[in-house]
C-alpha positions as CSV (number, residue, x, y, z in Angstrom):
1,M,59.7,-85.0,-12.8
2,T,61.0,-82.6,-10.0
3,T,58.9,-81.4,-7.2
4,A,59.2,-77.9,-5.7
5,V,60.6,-77.8,-2.2
6,L,58.3,-75.7,0.0
7,P,59.7,-73.6,2.8
8,D,59.4,-75.0,6.3
9,T,56.5,-73.2,7.9
10,N,56.5,-75.2,11.1
11,P,57.6,-72.8,13.9
12,R,59.0,-75.7,16.0
13,T,61.7,-76.4,13.3
14,R,62.8,-72.8,13.0
15,S,65.6,-71.4,15.3
16,W,64.8,-69.2,18.3
17,W,66.2,-66.1,16.4
18,R,64.0,-66.6,13.3
19,R,60.9,-67.0,15.5
20,N,61.7,-63.8,17.4
21,Q,63.6,-61.8,14.8
22,Q,60.8,-59.2,14.1
23,S,60.4,-58.3,17.8
24,L,64.1,-58.4,18.7
25,T,65.4,-56.3,15.8
26,P,64.2,-52.9,17.1
27,W,65.7,-53.6,20.5
28,L,69.1,-54.4,18.9
29,F,69.1,-51.0,17.3
30,L,68.1,-49.3,20.6
31,A,70.5,-51.3,22.7
32,P,73.6,-48.9,22.2
33,G,71.5,-45.9,23.1
34,I,69.9,-47.6,26.1
35,V,73.3,-48.7,27.4
36,M,74.8,-45.2,27.1
37,F,71.6,-43.7,28.7
38,V,71.9,-46.1,31.7
39,I,75.7,-45.5,32.2
40,Y,75.7,-41.7,31.8
41,V,72.2,-40.7,33.1
42,I,70.5,-43.3,35.2
43,L,73.6,-44.5,37.2
44,P,74.9,-40.9,38.0
45,I,71.4,-40.0,39.3
46,F,71.5,-42.9,41.8
47,Q,75.2,-42.1,42.6
48,S,74.2,-38.5,43.4
49,F,71.6,-39.7,45.8
50,W,74.1,-42.1,47.5
51,L,76.9,-39.4,47.6
52,S,74.5,-36.8,49.2
53,F,74.7,-38.9,52.5
54,Y,78.5,-38.5,52.8
55,D,81.0,-35.8,53.5
56,W,83.7,-36.1,50.8
57,D,86.2,-33.7,49.3
58,G,86.5,-35.7,46.0
59,L,89.8,-37.4,46.9
60,G,90.0,-38.6,50.5
61,E,87.8,-41.0,52.5
62,K,84.1,-40.6,52.5
63,T,82.5,-39.9,55.9
64,W,78.9,-41.1,56.5
65,L,76.6,-38.2,57.5
66,G,73.2,-39.6,56.9
67,W,70.8,-36.7,56.5
68,G,73.4,-34.2,57.8
69,N,73.9,-32.5,54.4
70,Y,70.1,-32.0,54.0
71,V,69.7,-30.7,57.6
72,E,72.5,-28.1,56.9
73,L,71.0,-27.3,53.5
74,F,67.6,-26.4,54.9
75,D,69.3,-24.0,57.4
76,D,71.4,-22.3,54.7
77,D,70.3,-18.8,53.6
78,A,72.3,-19.1,50.4
79,F,70.2,-22.2,49.5
80,Y,66.9,-20.3,50.0
81,T,68.2,-17.4,47.9
82,S,69.1,-19.8,45.1
83,L,65.8,-21.6,45.4
84,K,63.9,-18.3,45.2
85,N,65.8,-17.3,42.1
86,N,65.0,-20.7,40.5
87,V,61.3,-20.2,41.1
88,I,61.5,-16.7,39.5
89,W,63.4,-18.3,36.6
90,L,60.8,-21.0,36.2
91,V,57.8,-18.7,36.2
92,L,59.3,-16.1,33.8
93,Y,61.1,-18.6,31.6
94,L,57.8,-20.3,30.7
95,L,56.9,-17.1,28.9
96,A,59.1,-18.5,26.1
97,V,56.5,-21.0,25.2
98,P,53.6,-18.6,24.3
99,A,56.0,-16.2,22.8
100,G,57.5,-18.9,20.6
101,L,54.1,-20.0,19.6
102,A,53.1,-16.4,18.6
103,I,56.2,-15.9,16.5
104,A,55.8,-19.3,14.9
105,V,52.2,-18.5,13.9
106,F,53.4,-15.2,12.5
107,L,56.2,-16.8,10.5
108,N,54.0,-19.6,9.2
109,Q,52.7,-17.3,6.5
110,A,53.3,-17.3,2.7
111,V,54.4,-13.7,2.2
112,I,57.3,-12.1,0.4
113,G,60.5,-12.1,2.5
114,I,59.3,-14.5,5.1
115,R,62.5,-16.5,4.9
116,I,64.5,-13.5,5.9
117,Y,62.3,-13.0,9.0
118,K,62.7,-16.7,9.8
119,S,66.5,-16.4,9.6
120,L,66.4,-13.3,11.9
121,F,64.3,-15.1,14.5
122,F,66.3,-18.3,14.2
123,F,69.6,-16.5,14.7
124,P,69.6,-16.5,18.6
125,F,69.2,-20.2,18.7
126,V,72.5,-20.9,17.0
127,I,74.5,-18.6,19.3
128,S,76.4,-20.0,22.2
129,Q,75.1,-19.2,25.7
130,V,78.5,-17.8,26.5
131,V,78.2,-15.3,23.6
132,V,74.6,-14.4,24.7
133,G,75.9,-13.7,28.2
134,L,78.7,-11.5,27.0
135,M,76.4,-9.6,24.6
136,F,73.9,-8.8,27.4
137,S,76.7,-8.0,29.8
138,W,77.7,-5.2,27.4
139,F,74.0,-4.4,26.8
140,Y,73.5,-3.7,30.5
141,A,77.0,-2.2,31.1
142,P,77.1,1.1,33.1
143,G,78.3,4.0,31.2
144,F,78.2,2.7,27.6
145,G,75.7,-0.1,27.5
146,L,72.7,0.4,25.2
147,F,70.1,-0.4,27.9
148,Y,71.9,1.9,30.4
149,K,72.0,4.8,27.8
150,L,68.3,4.2,26.9
151,V,67.2,4.4,30.6
152,E,69.5,7.4,31.2
153,W,67.9,9.2,28.2
154,L,64.4,8.4,29.4
155,T,64.8,9.1,33.1
156,G,68.0,11.1,33.5
157,T,69.6,8.3,35.5
158,G,71.0,5.1,34.2
159,V,70.4,1.7,35.9
160,A,73.3,-0.8,36.4
161,V,71.1,-3.9,36.2
162,L,73.8,-6.5,36.9
163,A,75.0,-4.5,40.0
164,D,71.5,-4.2,41.6
165,P,70.6,-7.2,43.8
166,D,66.9,-6.5,43.1
167,L,67.2,-6.5,39.3
168,V,70.1,-8.8,38.5
169,T,68.0,-12.0,38.3
170,Y,65.5,-10.4,36.0
171,G,68.2,-9.1,33.7
172,I,69.8,-12.5,33.4
173,I,66.4,-14.1,32.7
174,V,65.8,-11.6,29.8
175,A,69.1,-12.7,28.3
176,G,68.1,-16.4,28.6
177,L,64.7,-15.8,27.1
178,W,66.1,-14.5,23.9
179,P,67.5,-17.9,22.6
180,Q,64.8,-19.9,24.4
181,I,62.0,-18.2,22.5
182,A,63.8,-19.0,19.3
183,Y,64.0,-22.7,20.3
184,C,60.3,-22.8,21.1
185,M,59.5,-21.1,17.9
186,I,61.4,-23.8,15.9
187,L,59.4,-26.5,17.7
188,Y,56.1,-24.9,16.9
189,L,57.1,-24.2,13.3
190,T,57.8,-27.9,12.9
191,G,54.5,-28.7,14.5
192,L,52.6,-26.3,12.3
193,N,53.9,-28.1,9.2
194,N,52.1,-31.2,10.5
195,V,48.7,-29.6,11.2
196,S,46.0,-31.3,9.2
197,P,44.8,-28.9,6.4
198,D,41.5,-30.9,6.2
199,Q,40.6,-29.9,9.8
200,I,41.5,-26.3,9.1
201,E,39.2,-26.2,6.1
202,A,36.4,-27.9,8.0
203,A,36.8,-25.4,10.8
204,R,36.6,-22.5,8.3
205,L,33.4,-23.9,6.9
206,D,32.0,-23.9,10.4
207,G,32.9,-20.3,10.8
208,A,35.9,-20.7,13.0
209,K,38.7,-18.1,12.6
210,G,41.2,-16.1,14.6
211,L,41.7,-17.1,18.2
212,K,38.9,-19.8,18.1
213,M,40.7,-21.5,15.2
214,L,44.0,-21.3,17.1
215,W,42.5,-22.6,20.4
216,Y,40.1,-25.3,19.2
217,V,41.8,-26.6,16.0
218,I,45.5,-25.8,15.9
219,L,46.6,-26.0,19.5
220,P,45.2,-29.6,20.1
221,Q,47.3,-30.7,17.1
222,L,50.4,-29.0,18.6
223,R,50.4,-31.0,21.8
224,P,53.6,-32.9,21.1
225,A,55.4,-29.6,20.3
226,T,54.0,-28.0,23.4
227,F,55.1,-30.9,25.5
228,L,58.7,-30.6,24.2
229,A,58.7,-26.9,24.6
230,V,57.5,-26.9,28.2
231,V,59.8,-29.8,29.2
232,V,62.9,-28.2,27.6
233,T,62.0,-24.8,29.0
234,V,61.6,-26.1,32.6
235,I,64.9,-28.0,32.4
236,G,66.6,-24.9,31.0
237,A,65.2,-22.7,33.8
238,L,66.3,-25.1,36.5
239,R,69.8,-25.7,35.1
240,S,70.5,-22.0,34.3
241,F,74.2,-22.1,35.1
242,D,76.1,-20.7,32.2
243,L,74.4,-17.3,32.0
244,V,74.7,-16.7,35.7
245,S,78.4,-17.7,35.6
246,I,79.3,-15.5,32.6
247,M,77.2,-12.4,33.5
248,T,77.6,-12.1,37.3
249,D,79.4,-15.2,38.8
250,G,76.5,-15.4,41.3
251,G,76.9,-11.7,42.4
252,P,76.3,-9.1,43.5
253,F,76.7,-10.5,47.0
254,G,75.3,-13.9,45.9
255,S,71.9,-12.4,44.9
256,S,71.8,-14.0,41.5
257,R,72.7,-17.5,42.5
258,V,70.6,-20.4,41.3
259,L,70.7,-24.0,42.6
260,S,72.9,-25.3,39.7
261,F,75.4,-22.5,40.3
262,Y,75.3,-22.9,44.1
263,M,75.9,-26.7,43.6
264,Y,79.0,-25.9,41.5
265,E,80.3,-23.4,44.1
266,Q,80.0,-25.9,46.9
267,A,81.2,-29.0,45.0
268,L,83.8,-27.9,42.5
269,S,84.9,-24.3,43.1
270,E,87.7,-23.0,45.4
271,Y,85.0,-22.2,48.0
272,G,83.9,-25.7,48.5
273,Y,85.1,-29.1,47.3
274,R,82.2,-30.5,49.3
275,M,81.0,-33.2,47.0
276,G,78.4,-34.6,49.3
277,Y,76.8,-31.1,50.0
278,G,76.8,-30.4,46.3
279,A,75.2,-33.7,45.6
280,A,72.4,-32.9,48.1
281,I,71.7,-29.6,46.2
282,A,71.7,-31.6,43.0
283,V,69.1,-34.1,44.4
284,I,66.8,-31.2,45.5
285,L,67.1,-29.7,42.0
286,F,66.4,-33.1,40.4
287,L,63.3,-33.6,42.6
288,I,61.9,-30.1,41.8
289,M,62.5,-30.8,38.1
290,M,60.7,-34.2,38.2
291,V,57.7,-32.7,40.0
292,F,57.1,-30.2,37.3
293,I,57.8,-32.5,34.4
294,S,55.8,-35.4,35.9
295,G,52.8,-33.1,36.5
296,F,52.8,-31.9,32.9
297,I,53.1,-35.5,31.6
298,W,50.2,-36.6,33.8
299,K,48.1,-33.7,32.5
300,M,48.9,-34.5,28.8
301,I,48.0,-38.2,29.3
302,R,44.8,-37.3,31.0
303,D,43.9,-34.9,28.2
304,E,44.7,-37.5,25.6
305,K,42.4,-40.0,27.3
306,E,39.6,-37.5,27.6
307,G,40.1,-36.7,23.9
308,Y,39.5,-40.3,23.0
């Protein structure tokens, strides 16, 4: 007569790996991503802070300046021009979030031809920023640009947007909003697919419709999409380098500079090779970005706690 051998259930006789396998397995899958994030994101952030206290051309010896780069920075007119333009970018760029939501609500309809409309609105998102910059440069071009011709037809005199120091920043922002609205629209379309139909039906039975339905029922369920849309839009507004570089190269007379472009000019272009000064600009840009994103995260956490 044979007896069945029961598995050993005594945790003391099992190996350390078997006892902790369930809790350690997720970390093993996350480990490569965490290592890459630390090496290519976290360490460069601290290195930028450290480098901002030095005078360095990228090749020679570093010279300790302490707070010298920051003192010079806050007495630099070009820095304040770039900072002002970044604030304008940030305020106007956030229009992409409600615009993306409005388009997503419109496209979330079961009507004939809606896939064609979705493709048309999705199109700007897949275009390179360089292509967007070139397209809008031609759009604003004096003499033959569509916008120039339209203004000339309406007023009798065309406007060279990219050559006007007072208008150039707004013209570039419009170019940036075109693909950014498409990106926010995609985030909200994804979120709308996860909206609970039971809550929608319950709200309809209670008489909710239109804006009330959107504000009290749909938007609370779109908080994750809103969080992503705001964070990505804020980051996009503060690192708006490519469009400025393609469309104006910071001109005319430096009036369209933003902090990221000014950082490049000082650190990596033929005008600078001042790595420490560029790092100081990067630190200021990083701190501004963290203030906005941290504030929004704090508000979301507070709203979640109040909701429960």
